[in-house]
N, C-alpha and C positions, 0 to 999 in steps of 0.2 A: 630770215633769223634762222640760226645754225645751234645748235645742243650737240653737244662733242660730251662721250660719258667714256672714259678709262677701263679698265680691268687688267688684271695677271699681276698687279703687285705680292710682295709677302716678305716674306724672310727664309734667306737663304745662305749658307754657309760661305765666303772667300772662297775664291776657285770656281765659283758655280754659274747656275744661268737662270733667267728670268727671260720673258717674253712678255711684253706688255701692248694693250691691243687697243687702241681709240677707234668707237664708232660716231660718226657723227651722221645728224638728222635735219630735215630739214632741206633748206637748197642749198644741195649739197654739190651741185653744179656749178654753184658760184666758188666753189674756192680754188684758190691760189695755191701759195704754199703752205703744205703740213709740218708739222713739228712735236718737239718735245724740247721742253726745261726741266728743268726740277730748283728743289731751295733746300739744302743742308741746313740743319739747324746752327742757329747765330750767321747766316750765311745771305745773298742777297740770289734770286733767282737766279737763273745762268743757262744757256743753250746747251742743248746735249747737239739735237741734232735735227735738223728741216731737208727737205726732200720738196720740190717746186711740181710745180702741175706737169713741166717740160722734164721733170727728172733732174734735174740738178739737184748733187746732193751735199751738205755741209755737215760737217761733224768739228764738235771743239775735239781741240787736240787730247785729250786728259781721257777720252774712249777711242781716240781712231783705230782702227785695228781691234779690237775689244765688242763694239758695238755695230748695231748696221740695222740703219732705218730703210724699211720701205713703206711702197703705197697701193691699195687698190685705188683707182680714182672711179669708177661703176661704182664701187659701193660707197665709197666714201669713208676708208675705213685707212689708218696707219699701224703699222704694227715698229716694234722697237726689240730687235735680240738683244738680248746683255748677256753677255760670254765672258770668262775670267772679272766675274764681278771681287770687288774689293773693297774695304770698308768703308773708304772715301767715296764710295759709289750710292752711299745710304743717305735717303732723300724721298721728297717728296716730290711726284713727278707729271707735271705736266702734257697735257695732249692743249695744243694750242693748232688755229684754223687762222689765213687771213685770206678774207674775199675781195672781191677785183676793185672793191671802192677802197679798198684798203684797212676797211675792220676788222674788228682780230677779236676770235671768240677764244673763249678760256673752258678746260675743264673740271671736274671739282678736284681733284690729284687723286694720283694712287701712291701710298706708302713703300717705300722701297727700303730693305732694312738688311745689310749684309756683314754677319757677324765673323768677329777672328777665329 
């Protein structure tokens, strides 16, 4: 069993930066990929970035060059550095992790609001 807790959301002006953190607890060494998803108002949840245990990284086209995902496997943490934020980045950001059985875990979400 794994629990994910996000932190670091908030309100920022367009062009600003935020860093999201997600800390996993429980059986963290069973985790394979970790990543971030977001859900904007009135839209479906979408992938933002993922990082596999082998460090393979995948970004949504909309955040490439602005967001950077990183991970500390030993600590069970994953981070999302978000730079040059845009109003369209406003969403609830969710931490996600998959274990080696394919089971998915989700955090409770953290609000990111970018004002124009």
